[in-house]
All heavy atoms as an XYZ file, in Angstrom:
764
protein
N       7.355     29.512    -19.162
C       6.690     28.919    -20.322
C       5.241     28.536    -19.942
O       5.063     27.797    -18.963
C       7.500     27.758    -20.769
C       7.224     27.310    -22.184
S       8.352     26.063    -22.690
C       8.939     26.863    -24.122
N       4.260     28.981    -20.676
C       2.909     28.657    -20.336
C       2.374     27.579    -21.258
O       2.800     27.441    -22.383
C       2.030     29.913    -20.434
O       1.938     30.303    -21.774
N       1.473     26.854    -20.685
C       0.817     25.791    -21.439
C      -0.447     26.389    -22.119
O      -1.340     26.842    -21.403
C       0.441     24.642    -20.497
C      -0.112     23.455    -21.231
O      -0.332     23.516    -22.415
N      -0.301     22.332    -20.542
N      -0.521     26.406    -23.417
C      -1.635     27.022    -24.121
C      -2.830     26.081    -24.341
O      -3.792     26.465    -24.933
C      -1.207     27.542    -25.502
C      -0.245     28.723    -25.337
O      -0.257     29.415    -24.339
N       0.567     28.954    -26.367
N      -2.755     24.880    -23.805
C      -3.878     23.945    -23.967
C      -5.012     24.389    -23.046
O      -4.773     24.779    -21.888
C      -3.514     22.539    -23.554
C      -2.573     21.838    -24.530
C      -2.294     20.391    -24.056
C      -1.342     19.718    -24.933
N      -1.051     18.360    -24.461
N      -6.260     24.358    -23.591
C      -7.365     24.715    -22.681
C      -7.553     23.684    -21.577
O      -7.308     22.498    -21.812
C      -8.601     24.730    -23.601
C      -8.187     23.946    -24.790
C      -6.681     24.006    -24.883
N      -7.851     24.126    -20.417
C      -8.076     23.182    -19.294
C      -9.370     22.413    -19.502
O     -10.382     22.960    -19.941
C      -8.188     23.974    -17.981
C      -8.158     23.089    -16.777
C      -8.119     23.906    -15.510
O      -8.164     25.139    -15.541
N      -7.938     23.193    -14.417
N      -9.304     21.151    -19.208
C     -10.511     20.287    -19.361
C     -11.576     20.672    -18.346
O     -11.258     20.964    -17.193
C     -10.163     18.800    -19.218
C      -9.421     18.240    -20.370
C      -9.360     16.755    -20.304
C      -8.846     16.214    -21.646
N      -9.253     14.851    -21.852
N     -12.823     20.666    -18.825
C     -13.908     20.970    -17.918
C     -14.491     19.656    -17.412
O     -14.154     18.530    -17.901
C     -14.996     21.755    -18.641
O     -15.665     20.956    -19.569
N     -15.377     19.736    -16.428
C     -16.090     18.617    -15.867
C     -16.762     17.752    -16.943
O     -16.680     16.523    -16.916
C     -17.081     19.125    -14.847
C     -17.848     18.037    -14.164
N     -19.056     17.579    -14.587
C     -17.570     17.345    -13.047
C     -19.464     16.641    -13.780
N     -18.635     16.492    -12.839
N     -17.396     18.396    -17.917
C     -18.110     17.658    -18.980
C     -17.237     16.902    -19.920
O     -17.667     15.973    -20.615
C     -18.998     18.640    -19.790
C     -20.141     19.205    -18.944
O     -20.554     18.503    -17.952
O     -20.593     20.301    -19.249
N     -15.965     17.225    -19.997
C     -15.056     16.519    -20.884
C     -14.812     15.077    -20.447
O     -14.340     14.270    -21.217
C     -13.690     17.227    -20.963
C     -13.792     18.568    -21.674
O     -14.730     18.715    -22.550
O     -12.971     19.456    -21.381
N     -15.109     14.765    -19.208
C     -14.875     13.446    -18.686
C     -16.112     12.517    -18.754
O     -16.016     11.395    -18.404
C     -14.390     13.509    -17.223
C     -13.064     14.183    -17.090
C     -12.979     15.549    -16.717
C     -11.906     13.540    -17.363
C     -11.775     16.177    -16.666
C     -10.672     14.150    -17.266
C     -10.629     15.424    -16.919
O      -9.400     16.080    -16.831
N     -17.196     12.990    -19.181
C     -18.447     12.233    -19.267
C     -18.903     12.084    -20.668
O     -18.649     12.930    -21.531
C     -19.528     12.934    -18.394
C     -19.169     12.842    -16.935
C     -18.490     13.860    -16.303
C     -19.453     11.698    -16.199
C     -18.152     13.791    -14.976
C     -19.137     11.610    -14.883
C     -18.482     12.641    -14.243
O     -18.121     12.554    -12.941
N     -19.669     11.005    -20.964
C     -20.197     10.809    -22.302
C     -21.153     11.974    -22.643
O     -21.677     12.670    -21.791
C     -20.985      9.550    -22.222
C     -20.736      8.944    -20.892
C     -20.094      9.986    -20.045
N     -21.357     12.156    -23.952
C     -22.296     13.277    -24.355
C     -23.701     12.955    -23.880
O     -24.052     11.813    -23.607
C     -22.200     13.219    -25.880
C     -21.688     11.862    -26.218
C     -20.892     11.421    -25.063
N     -24.471     14.011    -23.785
C     -25.861     13.862    -23.385
C     -26.647     12.991    -24.331
O     -27.509     12.230    -23.946
C     -26.510     15.204    -23.215
C     -25.904     16.019    -22.129
C     -26.727     17.306    -21.911
N     -25.996     18.260    -21.119
C     -25.921     18.213    -19.781
N     -26.462     17.300    -19.131
N     -25.173     19.138    -19.178
N     -26.334     13.054    -25.613
C     -26.955     12.214    -26.626
C     -25.890     11.750    -27.576
O     -25.041     12.532    -28.021
C     -28.011     13.005    -27.427
C     -29.179     13.337    -26.565
C     -30.428     12.707    -27.189
N     -31.600     13.064    -26.365
C     -32.193     12.164    -25.544
N     -31.779     10.938    -25.508
N     -33.161     12.560    -24.795
N     -25.915     10.486    -27.907
C     -24.954      9.933    -28.889
C     -25.524     10.162    -30.294
O     -26.656     10.675    -30.468
C     -24.707      8.457    -28.638
O     -25.846      7.699    -29.006
N     -24.769      9.740    -31.291
C     -25.255      9.835    -32.698
C     -26.518      9.029    -32.896
O     -27.315      9.383    -33.759
C     -24.176      9.299    -33.634
C     -22.923     10.164    -33.623
O     -23.039     11.329    -33.202
O     -21.886      9.694    -34.014
N     -26.782      8.035    -32.119
C     -27.991      7.180    -32.262
C     -29.128      7.660    -31.355
O     -30.122      7.045    -31.258
C     -27.665      5.758    -31.902
C     -26.742      5.123    -32.875
C     -26.520      3.695    -32.502
N     -25.554      3.119    -33.433
C     -25.574      1.841    -33.750
N     -26.430      1.014    -33.198
N     -24.679      1.373    -34.616
N     -28.940      8.814    -30.707
C     -29.988      9.366    -29.881
C     -30.081      8.751    -28.493
O     -31.000      8.975    -27.742
N     -29.051      7.980    -28.093
C     -29.064      7.362    -26.781
C     -28.451      8.322    -25.787
O     -27.322      8.858    -26.044
C     -28.272      6.046    -26.866
C     -28.178      5.413    -25.466
C     -28.906      5.079    -27.836
N     -29.084      8.502    -24.667
C     -28.550      9.382    -23.622
C     -28.118      8.507    -22.451
O     -29.009      8.003    -21.732
C     -29.597     10.404    -23.214
N     -26.836      8.373    -22.224
C     -26.393      7.542    -21.087
C     -27.028      7.946    -19.748
O     -27.385      7.071    -18.954
C     -24.849      7.723    -21.054
C     -24.560      8.156    -22.432
C     -25.719      8.935    -22.972
N     -27.144      9.233    -19.517
C     -27.716      9.720    -18.257
C     -29.138      9.155    -18.158
O     -29.528      8.694    -17.047
C     -27.745     11.216    -18.266
C     -28.471     11.826    -17.092
C     -27.821     12.005    -15.886
C     -29.809     12.169    -17.182
C     -28.458     12.523    -14.776
C     -30.483     12.684    -16.087
C     -29.800     12.810    -14.864
O     -30.499     13.329    -13.784
N     -29.947      9.207    -19.196
C     -31.324      8.704    -19.171
C     -31.369      7.224    -18.929
O     -32.256      6.747    -18.183
C     -32.069      9.061    -20.467
C     -32.221     10.558    -20.665
O     -32.231     11.327    -19.657
O     -32.450     10.960    -21.826
N     -30.497      6.523    -19.525
C     -30.474      5.020    -19.343
C     -30.155      4.704    -17.899
O     -30.858      3.856    -17.273
C     -29.452      4.359    -20.290
C     -29.922      4.588    -21.747
C     -29.349      2.865    -19.976
C     -28.855      4.197    -22.766
N     -29.137      5.324    -17.345
C     -28.726      5.033    -15.960
C     -29.906      5.407    -15.022
O     -30.259      4.664    -14.110
C     -27.438      5.791    -15.565
C     -27.152      5.725    -14.076
C     -26.281      5.212    -16.400
N     -30.529      6.580    -15.268
C     -31.644      7.018    -14.435
C     -32.799      6.038    -14.536
O     -33.386      5.696    -13.473
C     -32.148      8.406    -14.904
C     -33.239      8.943    -14.029
C     -34.027     10.060    -14.682
N     -34.667      9.523    -15.887
C     -34.733     10.108    -17.091
N     -34.176     11.283    -17.262
N     -35.338      9.540    -18.106
N     -33.119      5.537    -15.667
C     -34.205      4.572    -15.852
C     -33.907      3.228    -15.199
O     -34.860      2.535    -14.786
C     -34.551      4.383    -17.337
C     -35.145      5.650    -17.982
O     -35.541      6.520    -17.226
O     -35.224      5.700    -19.188
N     -32.664      2.830    -15.192
C     -32.290      1.504    -14.674
C     -31.924      1.506    -13.180
O     -31.847      0.437    -12.525
C     -31.168      0.886    -15.457
C     -31.536      0.534    -16.897
C     -30.352     -0.029    -17.663
C     -32.726     -0.366    -16.979
N     -31.770      2.681    -12.585
C     -31.423      2.732    -11.142
C     -32.447      2.009    -10.290
O     -32.043      1.266     -9.339
C     -31.308      4.171    -10.660
C     -29.886      4.670    -10.685
O     -28.934      3.887    -10.531
N     -29.719      5.969    -10.878
N     -33.778      2.117    -10.525
C     -34.717      1.360     -9.694
C     -34.504     -0.180     -9.838
O     -34.698     -0.917     -8.830
C     -36.092      1.757    -10.194
C     -35.840      3.045    -10.880
C     -34.478      2.996    -11.431
N     -34.113     -0.648    -11.010
C     -33.812     -2.081    -11.159
C     -32.609     -2.536    -10.367
O     -32.618     -3.620     -9.787
C     -33.587     -2.408    -12.637
C     -34.829     -2.592    -13.473
C     -34.449     -2.719    -14.946
C     -35.572     -3.825    -13.056
N     -31.595     -1.675    -10.295
C     -30.429     -2.000     -9.498
C     -30.788     -2.084     -7.983
O     -30.418     -3.002     -7.316
C     -29.297     -0.946     -9.724
C     -28.140     -1.205     -8.775
C     -28.829     -1.013    -11.195
N     -31.553     -1.090     -7.570
C     -32.042     -1.093     -6.151
C     -32.853     -2.355     -5.870
O     -32.719     -3.001     -4.808
C     -32.817      0.157     -5.825
C     -31.980      1.420     -5.928
O     -30.757      1.313     -5.828
O     -32.586      2.470     -6.105
N     -33.700     -2.717     -6.814
C     -34.556     -3.913     -6.623
C     -33.671     -5.162     -6.586
O     -33.941     -6.018     -5.706
C     -35.562     -4.025     -7.800
C     -36.388     -5.254     -7.782
C     -37.413     -5.403     -6.856
C     -36.097     -6.308     -8.627
C     -38.203     -6.586     -6.822
C     -36.849     -7.495     -8.588
C     -37.885     -7.597     -7.671
O     -38.594     -8.746     -7.638
N     -32.695     -5.252     -7.422
C     -31.785     -6.444     -7.428
C     -31.022     -6.588     -6.095
O     -30.897     -7.664     -5.570
C     -30.785     -6.348     -8.558
N     -30.613     -5.452     -5.543
C     -29.935     -5.526     -4.257
C     -30.852     -6.037     -3.156
O     -30.481     -6.911     -2.356
C     -29.369     -4.115     -3.879
C     -28.242     -3.741     -4.837
C     -28.890     -4.080     -2.455
C     -27.801     -2.312     -4.749
N     -32.069     -5.536     -3.099
C     -32.988     -6.001     -2.123
C     -33.383     -7.426     -2.326
O     -33.469     -8.237     -1.424
C     -34.301     -5.091     -2.147
C     -34.083     -3.759     -1.435
C     -33.688     -3.976      0.010
O     -34.360     -4.689      0.719
O     -32.715     -3.249      0.421
N     -33.674     -7.795     -3.556
C     -34.088     -9.157     -3.904
C     -32.975    -10.140     -3.618
O     -33.198    -11.233     -3.147
C     -34.483     -9.212     -5.374
C     -35.103    -10.483     -5.837
C     -36.549    -10.638     -5.464
O     -37.126     -9.751     -4.817
O     -37.138    -11.653     -5.903
N     -31.709     -9.725     -3.879
C     -30.544    -10.561     -3.659
C     -30.397    -10.934     -2.172
O     -29.903    -12.021     -1.858
N     -30.864    -10.060     -1.276
C     -30.754    -10.347      0.176
C     -31.691    -11.469      0.607
O     -31.471    -12.149      1.593
C     -31.032     -9.077      0.968
C     -29.977     -8.062      0.811
C     -30.273     -6.805      1.590
N     -29.183     -5.866      1.469
C     -29.355     -4.548      1.371
N     -30.582     -4.031      1.443
N     -28.337     -3.779      1.187
N     -32.765    -11.642     -0.164
C     -33.787    -12.634      0.313
C     -33.722    -13.925     -0.509
O     -33.930    -14.993      0.065
C     -35.206    -12.061      0.231
O     -35.484    -11.617     -1.046
C     -35.340    -10.893      1.189
N     -33.543    -13.830     -1.822
C     -33.629    -15.043     -2.630
C     -32.304    -15.457     -3.289
O     -32.234    -16.478     -3.918
C     -34.690    -14.902     -3.756
C     -36.073    -14.743     -3.183
C     -34.327    -13.804     -4.708
N     -31.299    -14.679     -3.048
C     -29.966    -15.010     -3.600
C     -29.588    -14.129     -4.743
O     -30.470    -13.629     -5.532
N     -28.296    -13.859     -4.862
C     -27.812    -12.926     -5.860
C     -28.027    -13.411     -7.295
O     -28.432    -12.636     -8.186
C     -26.287    -12.687     -5.620
C     -25.635    -11.628     -6.466
C     -26.341    -10.305     -6.308
C     -24.171    -11.510     -6.082
N     -27.818    -14.680     -7.523
C     -27.943    -15.206     -8.921
C     -29.385    -15.032     -9.403
O     -29.634    -14.588    -10.512
C     -27.581    -16.704     -8.958
C     -27.626    -17.220    -10.346
C     -27.244    -18.742    -10.350
N     -26.881    -19.178    -11.674
C     -27.762    -19.385    -12.658
N     -29.024    -19.141    -12.484
N     -27.349    -19.805    -13.823
N     -30.346    -15.344     -8.564
C     -31.775    -15.221     -8.960
C     -32.126    -13.763     -9.168
O     -32.809    -13.395    -10.144
C     -32.645    -15.807     -7.880
C     -34.141    -15.653     -8.213
N     -34.776    -16.448     -9.119
C     -35.038    -14.764     -7.760
C     -36.069    -16.091     -9.224
N     -36.202    -15.031     -8.394
N     -31.592    -12.884     -8.282
C     -31.925    -11.440     -8.416
C     -31.327    -10.873     -9.695
O     -32.048    -10.131    -10.394
C     -31.335    -10.693     -7.194
N     -30.129    -11.288    -10.053
C     -29.512    -10.797    -11.322
C     -30.341    -11.335    -12.502
O     -30.595    -10.575    -13.460
C     -28.079    -11.231    -11.428
C     -27.229    -10.434    -10.385
C     -27.517    -11.025    -12.804
C     -25.828    -10.945    -10.211
N     -30.743    -12.591    -12.472
C     -31.496    -13.181    -13.535
C     -32.843    -12.355    -13.681
O     -33.257    -12.064    -14.854
C     -31.803    -14.646    -13.280
C     -32.674    -15.307    -14.334
S     -31.869    -15.401    -15.946
C     -30.720    -16.742    -15.611
N     -33.471    -12.136    -12.584
C     -34.771    -11.406    -12.655
C     -34.631    -10.030    -13.239
O     -35.365     -9.631    -14.099
C     -35.346    -11.326    -11.253
C     -36.754    -10.806    -11.204
C     -37.442    -11.065     -9.892
O     -36.975    -11.858     -9.084
O     -38.475    -10.373     -9.637
N     -33.601     -9.254    -12.835
C     -33.396     -7.941    -13.322
C     -33.008     -8.005    -14.816
O     -33.428     -7.126    -15.588
C     -32.321     -7.226    -12.494
C     -31.829     -5.952    -13.139
C     -32.926     -6.915    -11.124
N     -32.195     -8.975    -15.193
C     -31.871     -9.090    -16.614
C     -33.108     -9.398    -17.477
O     -33.280     -8.838    -18.578
C     -30.793    -10.214    -16.808
C     -29.476     -9.742    -16.222
S     -28.192    -10.979    -16.448
C     -27.953    -10.962    -18.188
N     -33.995    -10.256    -17.007
C     -35.225    -10.543    -17.704
C     -36.102     -9.319    -17.833
O     -36.665     -9.012    -18.890
C     -35.992    -11.718    -17.084
C     -35.317    -13.054    -17.158
C     -35.990    -14.064    -16.242
C     -35.334    -13.587    -18.617
N     -36.219     -8.567    -16.723
C     -37.029     -7.335    -16.773
C     -36.390     -6.350    -17.776
O     -37.109     -5.722    -18.605
C     -37.126     -6.729    -15.367
C     -37.961     -7.609    -14.435
C     -37.726     -5.294    -15.423
C     -37.898     -7.255    -12.973
N     -35.093     -6.203    -17.743
C     -34.342     -5.229    -18.588
C     -34.552     -5.661    -20.089
O     -34.757     -4.842    -20.934
C     -32.887     -5.233    -18.281
O     -32.658     -4.751    -17.001
N     -34.479     -6.943    -20.305
C     -34.671     -7.465    -21.679
C     -36.066     -7.094    -22.200
O     -36.200     -6.558    -23.306
C     -34.515     -8.971    -21.681
C     -34.707     -9.608    -23.050
C     -33.663     -9.651    -24.000
C     -35.974    -10.121    -23.445
C     -33.907    -10.216    -25.242
C     -36.187    -10.656    -24.638
C     -35.124    -10.737    -25.572
O     -35.368    -11.264    -26.824
N     -37.097     -7.302    -21.408
C     -38.464     -6.955    -21.800
C     -38.612     -5.472    -21.974
O     -39.297     -5.018    -22.906
C     -39.457     -7.517    -20.818
C     -39.607     -9.025    -20.754
C     -40.593     -9.457    -19.664
C     -40.024     -9.596    -22.124
N     -37.959     -4.670    -21.131
C     -38.019     -3.224    -21.297
C     -37.379     -2.820    -22.633
O     -37.857     -1.951    -23.303
C     -37.371     -2.516    -20.114
C     -38.169     -2.604    -18.820
S     -37.345     -1.930    -17.389
C     -37.310     -0.179    -17.791
N     -36.298     -3.494    -22.958
C     -35.639     -3.252    -24.231
C     -36.498     -3.606    -25.390
O     -36.358     -3.052    -26.509
N     -37.412     -4.551    -25.196
C     -38.351     -4.975    -26.244
C     -39.556     -4.018    -26.320
O     -40.419     -4.178    -27.169
C     -38.862     -6.381    -25.979
C     -37.773     -7.448    -25.956
S     -37.183     -7.822    -27.601
C     -38.625     -8.638    -28.303
N     -39.595     -3.011    -25.411
C     -40.687     -2.051    -25.498
C     -41.697     -2.070    -24.374
O     -42.616     -1.225    -24.323
N     -41.569     -3.032    -23.468
C     -42.506     -3.120    -22.319
C     -42.150     -2.005    -21.319
O     -41.001     -1.711    -21.144
C     -42.389     -4.458    -21.596
C     -42.924     -5.645    -22.366
C     -42.146     -6.264    -23.367
C     -44.163     -6.147    -22.124
C     -42.638     -7.353    -24.057
C     -44.671     -7.197    -22.804
C     -43.915     -7.828    -23.808
N     -43.154     -1.425    -20.651
C     -42.867     -0.507    -19.560
C     -42.466     -1.345    -18.379
O     -42.603     -2.568    -18.312
C     -44.094      0.328    -19.261
C     -45.290     -0.447    -18.758
O     -46.072     -0.949    -19.580
O     -45.340     -0.659    -17.512
N     -41.881     -0.667    -17.377
C     -41.272     -1.332    -16.228
C     -42.329     -2.273    -15.511
O     -42.063     -3.401    -15.252
C     -40.714     -0.369    -15.210
C     -40.349     -1.023    -13.908
C     -39.140     -1.753    -13.820
C     -41.169     -0.905    -12.808
C     -38.796     -2.403    -12.629
C     -40.818     -1.576    -11.618
C     -39.664     -2.322    -11.517
O     -39.281     -2.931    -10.379
N     -43.526     -1.722    -15.248
C     -44.502     -2.466    -14.503
C     -44.956     -3.726    -15.217
O     -45.103     -4.794    -14.613
C     -45.726     -1.609    -14.161
C     -45.388     -0.553    -13.114
O     -44.560     -0.834    -12.169
N     -46.004      0.587    -13.185
N     -45.213     -3.594    -16.548
C     -45.592     -4.818    -17.329
C     -44.481     -5.819    -17.377
O     -44.697     -7.010    -17.207
C     -45.999     -4.332    -18.743
O     -47.060     -3.382    -18.652
C     -46.483     -5.542    -19.555
N     -43.246     -5.336    -17.554
C     -42.046     -6.256    -17.596
C     -41.931     -6.938    -16.250
O     -41.717     -8.154    -16.204
C     -40.792     -5.449    -17.961
N     -42.042     -6.181    -15.193
C     -41.911     -6.765    -13.861
C     -42.993     -7.831    -13.579
O     -42.705     -8.928    -13.150
C     -42.042     -5.649    -12.762
C     -42.077     -6.160    -11.388
C     -40.961     -6.586    -10.681
C     -43.351     -6.306    -10.718
C     -41.022     -7.070     -9.407
C     -43.382     -6.804     -9.435
C     -42.220     -7.185     -8.755
O     -42.345     -7.669     -7.506
N     -44.238     -7.524    -13.900
C     -45.334     -8.475    -13.651
C     -45.179     -9.678    -14.559
O     -45.477    -10.814    -14.133
C     -46.679     -7.799    -13.877
C     -46.997     -6.698    -12.895
S     -46.905     -7.227    -11.148
C     -48.224     -8.330    -11.073
N     -44.704     -9.538    -15.760
C     -44.489    -10.656    -16.626
C     -43.447    -11.597    -16.107
O     -43.676    -12.804    -16.015
C     -44.119    -10.174    -18.073
O     -45.155     -9.334    -18.572
C     -43.856    -11.344    -18.986
N     -42.316    -11.031    -15.667
C     -41.242    -11.826    -15.162
C     -41.693    -12.543    -13.832
O     -41.414    -13.718    -13.617
C     -39.983    -11.001    -14.925
C     -38.932    -11.751    -14.122
C     -39.447    -10.579    -16.265
N     -42.398    -11.790    -13.003
C     -42.893    -12.408    -11.745
C     -43.814    -13.606    -12.052
O     -43.850    -14.591    -11.317
C     -43.634    -11.401    -10.904
C     -42.722    -10.406    -10.157
C     -41.880    -11.069     -9.083
O     -42.398    -11.859     -8.300
O     -40.689    -10.774     -9.012
N     -44.585    -13.512    -13.121
C     -45.504    -14.568    -13.522
C     -44.774    -15.874    -13.961
O     -45.325    -16.921    -13.922
C     -46.494    -14.137    -14.585
O     -45.879    -14.095    -15.846
N     -43.517    -15.671    -14.356
C     -42.719    -16.863    -14.781
C     -42.103    -17.628    -13.615
O     -41.676    -18.751    -13.778
C     -41.580    -16.397    -15.704
C     -42.010    -15.763    -17.003
C     -43.225    -15.877    -17.572
C     -41.220    -14.955    -17.829
N     -43.234    -15.168    -18.739
C     -42.003    -14.624    -18.930
C     -39.887    -14.527    -17.780
C     -41.538    -13.830    -19.950
C     -39.413    -13.730    -18.805
C     -40.220    -13.404    -19.898
N     -42.131    -17.066    -12.421
C     -41.511    -17.681    -11.297
C     -42.402    -18.767    -10.659
O     -43.605    -18.615    -10.576
C     -41.226    -16.672    -10.159
C     -40.094    -15.781    -10.452
C     -39.801    -14.843     -9.283
O     -40.746    -14.173     -8.824
O     -38.643    -14.817     -8.864
N     -41.714    -19.884    -10.297
C     -42.434    -20.965     -9.591
C     -41.552    -21.287     -8.355
O     -40.348    -21.638     -8.556
C     -42.630    -22.203    -10.409
C     -43.229    -23.337     -9.602
C     -43.454    -21.872    -11.666
N     -42.036    -21.031     -7.153
C     -41.255    -21.260     -5.917
C     -39.917    -20.460     -5.961
O     -38.823    -21.011     -5.688
C     -40.963    -22.746     -5.702
C     -42.197    -23.536     -5.498
O     -43.183    -23.043     -4.907
N     -42.239    -24.777     -5.967
N     -40.007    -19.194     -6.318
C     -38.865    -18.299     -6.424
C     -37.794    -18.796     -7.389
O     -36.587    -18.541     -7.181
C     -38.249    -18.072     -5.019
C     -39.157    -17.322     -4.079
C     -39.403    -15.875     -4.517
O     -38.559    -15.261     -5.181
O     -40.444    -15.367     -4.178
N     -38.136    -19.495     -8.388
C     -37.186    -19.955     -9.420
C     -37.858    -19.789    -10.811
O     -39.039    -19.851    -10.926
C     -36.877    -21.461     -9.223
C     -36.022    -21.721     -8.007
C     -34.587    -21.299     -8.249
N     -33.856    -21.247     -6.997
C     -33.516    -20.155     -6.354
N     -33.831    -18.999     -6.823
N     -32.843    -20.220     -5.277
N     -36.997    -19.572    -11.794
C     -37.468    -19.530    -13.175
C     -37.290    -20.942    -13.816
O     -36.421    -21.657    -13.376
C     -36.699    -18.488    -13.980
C     -36.876    -17.084    -13.460
C     -35.861    -16.443    -12.856
C     -38.096    -16.461    -13.568
C     -36.033    -15.157    -12.380
C     -38.312    -15.205    -13.082
C     -37.260    -14.557    -12.478
N     -38.065    -21.242    -14.804
C     -37.908    -22.499    -15.494
C     -36.442    -22.653    -15.977
O     -35.928    -21.740    -16.627
C     -38.862    -22.449    -16.670
C     -39.904    -21.467    -16.240
C     -39.174    -20.435    -15.364
N     -35.822    -23.753    -15.638
C     -34.458    -23.982    -16.022
C     -33.394    -23.388    -15.176
O     -32.206    -23.621    -15.353
N     -33.778    -22.620    -14.137
C     -32.817    -22.019    -13.262
C     -32.396    -22.986    -12.169
O     -33.211    -23.642    -11.554
C     -33.443    -20.742    -12.594
C     -32.476    -20.022    -11.739
C     -33.105    -18.783    -11.096
O     -34.334    -18.651    -11.083
O     -32.312    -17.947    -10.584
N     -31.073    -23.056    -11.945
C     -30.535    -23.948    -10.925
C     -30.756    -23.337     -9.560
O     -30.905    -22.134     -9.440
C     -29.042    -24.215    -11.148
C     -28.773    -24.947    -12.438
C     -28.204    -24.262    -13.507
C     -29.097    -26.290    -12.579
C     -27.952    -24.940    -14.715
C     -28.836    -26.933    -13.777
C     -28.268    -26.246    -14.810
O     -28.021    -26.934    -15.952
N     -30.701    -24.172     -8.540
C     -30.922    -23.638     -7.179
C     -29.604    -23.317     -6.523
O     -29.117    -23.946     -5.563
C     -31.641    -24.725     -6.333
C     -32.091    -24.204     -4.968
O     -32.109    -22.976     -4.804
O     -32.395    -25.010     -4.090
N     -28.956    -22.284     -7.076
C     -27.696    -21.773     -6.455
C     -28.127    -20.724     -5.410
O     -29.057    -19.988     -5.582
C     -26.818    -21.096     -7.498
C     -26.210    -22.073     -8.478
C     -26.538    -21.944     -9.820
C     -25.370    -23.073     -8.053
C     -25.950    -22.838    -10.774
C     -24.836    -23.962     -8.942
C     -25.150    -23.804    -10.307
O     -24.556    -24.671    -11.201
N     -27.332    -20.597     -4.338
C     -27.602    -19.624     -3.303
C     -26.422    -18.678     -3.148
O     -25.752    -18.583     -2.138
C     -27.821    -20.317     -1.964
C     -29.147    -21.068     -1.880
C     -30.285    -20.106     -1.945
N     -31.534    -20.875     -2.111
C     -32.702    -20.323     -2.032
N     -32.817    -19.035     -1.827
N     -33.785    -21.071     -2.140
N     -26.056    -17.955     -4.244
C     -25.021    -16.962     -4.137
C     -25.386    -15.776     -5.040
O     -26.331    -15.793     -5.711
C     -23.661    -17.462     -4.488
C     -23.493    -18.104     -5.811
C     -23.314    -17.359     -6.960
C     -23.585    -19.495     -5.950
C     -23.180    -17.996     -8.179
C     -23.433    -20.136     -7.205
C     -23.216    -19.334     -8.288
O     -23.104    -19.928     -9.481
């Protein structure tokens, strides 16, 4: 007895290249990879919590339409002694 179901291909396991809203997961991951790398490096020196906060702020500004460099420089300008206003001094 043979199974007449078509075999799944590699692409069946991944999201479509573009969704109905025009969002391409591949493009988003590609664009955010440098931020992830930056967070890992930053986390080694100033702490994980601060690094995550910084990357989230940069991502937020990028979502508002800022390019990476402008978002990065804006967020860096908000830091005082490696802390953001209202950020607690956690070291994890």
